[in-house]
C-alpha positions, 0 to 999 in steps of 0.5 A: 298249220296252213297259212291263211291268205286271200285268193290274190295272195295265193295266186301271187305265191303260186306264180313264183313256184309253179309254171303258169301259176298252176298245176296244169289242170284248171283255171289257176286264178281260183283256189279252192279252200274246201268242199262239202257235199255239192259245194266248194268255197274259194280262199276268199270264202266265195261259195259255188255249186260244184259241177266240176267235182274234182273232174269226176271222182266226187260222185257222192259229193265232198266229204261224204260221212260214210266215206270219211268214216272208213278213211279215218278207220284206215289211217291209224293202220297205215297210209301205204305199204308198197305191198298187198293189202286186204282192202285193195284185194276186196276192191279188186274183187268188187270191180271184177264182179261189176265190170263185164270185161274185168277178169283180173286187174292191176292198180296204178295211181292215175287214169293216164297210167292205166291207159298207158299200160293198157296200150302197152299190154295190147302190144305185148299180147299181139306182138304188134306196134300200131295203135288206133285212137280217135281224134279228140279222145283223151287218154292221159299224158303218155306220148301215145295219148298226146297224139291228136288230142286237141290238134290246132291244125287239121291234117288228113287222117290217119296222120297223128299230130303231137299235142306236146313238145318232147315226143319223138316222131317215131311215136307218131309213126305208130299211131293211126288217128280216126274220126269218132263215129265214122264207121266207114272210115274205121272199116277202110283204115283197118282193111289197110292196116288191121294186121299191124294194129295192136289196139284200138283205144276209145272213150265210149263217150268221147269227152261229151260226144255219145257213140252213134248206134252201132259204132261201138259194136262195129269196133268190137266186130272189127277188132275181132276180125283182125285180132286187135285188142279193144280198149275202153277208156272208162276212167270217166264213165266207169261206175258213172254211167252205170254200176258196170260202166259204159260197157254195161250201158251200151252192151259192148264188152271190150278186151281191156278197160281202164278205170279211175276217178270213182274207184278211189273215192276221191283218192289217187287210184286207177286200174287196168282191167281185162281178160286173163290171157291179156292181163297175164303179161303182167306176170313174168312167171306166166309169160316169160321174160320176153313177153313180160310187161313190167309194172309197179308204182309206189302208191298202187293199191293204196289202202286208204284209197281202196277203203274209200273206193269200196265204200263209194261203190257200196253206196252206189249199189243202193237202190235208186242211186243211178236213177236219181243221178240220171233224173238230176242230169236230165232235169239240168239238160232240159233246163239249160236247153229251155233257157237257151231256146227261150232266146233262140240261141243255136245250141246242142246239149251233148252227152249223157245225163251223168255228164254233158255240156252245151255246144253252141252250134246249129249242126250235129255234134258227132266228132271232135271237129264238130265241137271245134267248129262251134261258137267258142266266144258264146261258150266262154261268155256262157261259162263266165256268167255261170261262174258269176252266178255261183256255178263251178264247172269246167269249160267243157263238161258238166258233172252232176253229183248225188249231193245236189239238192233241190235248192242247188238245182233251182239256183242252177236253173236261175244261173242258166237263165241269166247266162242265156240272157247274157249270151243273147245280149252279146250276140 
């Protein structure tokens, strides 16, 4: 049985065994003991309304009874097999029915793995090496993904800046970095390098920044022009923006996409999905040893995650789920904007109703550099006061979920008002 301790005791213990005292994901000074619905409790018993929701997977809320039921049914049958299993095949069939670009898929355990394999598949399919990514775009922890995710210094595009130690210069040499939402730049970049580029990887909504009208369509057209594989990183947006993801919402179909978070129903599961002729590179018999893309993972296609994902997706297909999620998000976006406007605080509420954040600026927010130019101290103060008033969230994202109640929304609106007042008082 897990030993009981105070938050302070757990922090001290973590500092002894974990670098930085944490898992590298989130504020290491808070330990979550449990979650139920749209609420979590820390080790001291402090209750919060959860707008982090595990960084996105818990769209239905924590401990949804129907999801728990199918998980409990699966557990006595086995936790993992390293072999094909029926639930994972059923889940693959449902993903392929839902996602426009998906004709076949391969499972992995994390979105970062899915992104890594999508990049590798683009290279295997085209026989080229260079990859285009957008400054500030997050695609996991591979060497390619850790280029210009959060560069501390500005350099001229398309130069890549590594975000981590331990990455060879040779990786940077194969990466081309572009500003998000800049149609003219991407055209000029591909006019020069298009025939060297294997893939363009993009978050359809980059962190919280929406694509400008026509931008994703431009990427589709330019990819077709130069024979480039277009990859949508839908680890966050898949089954959140719409049942068919951002590609359904925006009406642009990539060649490959990556999925995670929601498809595992709160368990580790992700996938790379796309056109059969590209996915064929995962099959040595289909493409031969020289063009084969080796991929395996101990927990890939885990049956517990698969049944949780299947049930989550079944619930999301029910009438009114996405309409309710969007109505909730729109209410939250409007209420935080009203709270800040009441104090005449410059801000933009940026994102989608299913995923958004406040950026403290009076300018437009089109790309990573616009976000970086915003007022960071105001954002930190705002988020600190929200935490004090019982909201648990990332410093850079607000994730609404379907478990939020009217009482939760009323408490959130009161917290927004208090935080806006605190920012005003500290201005």
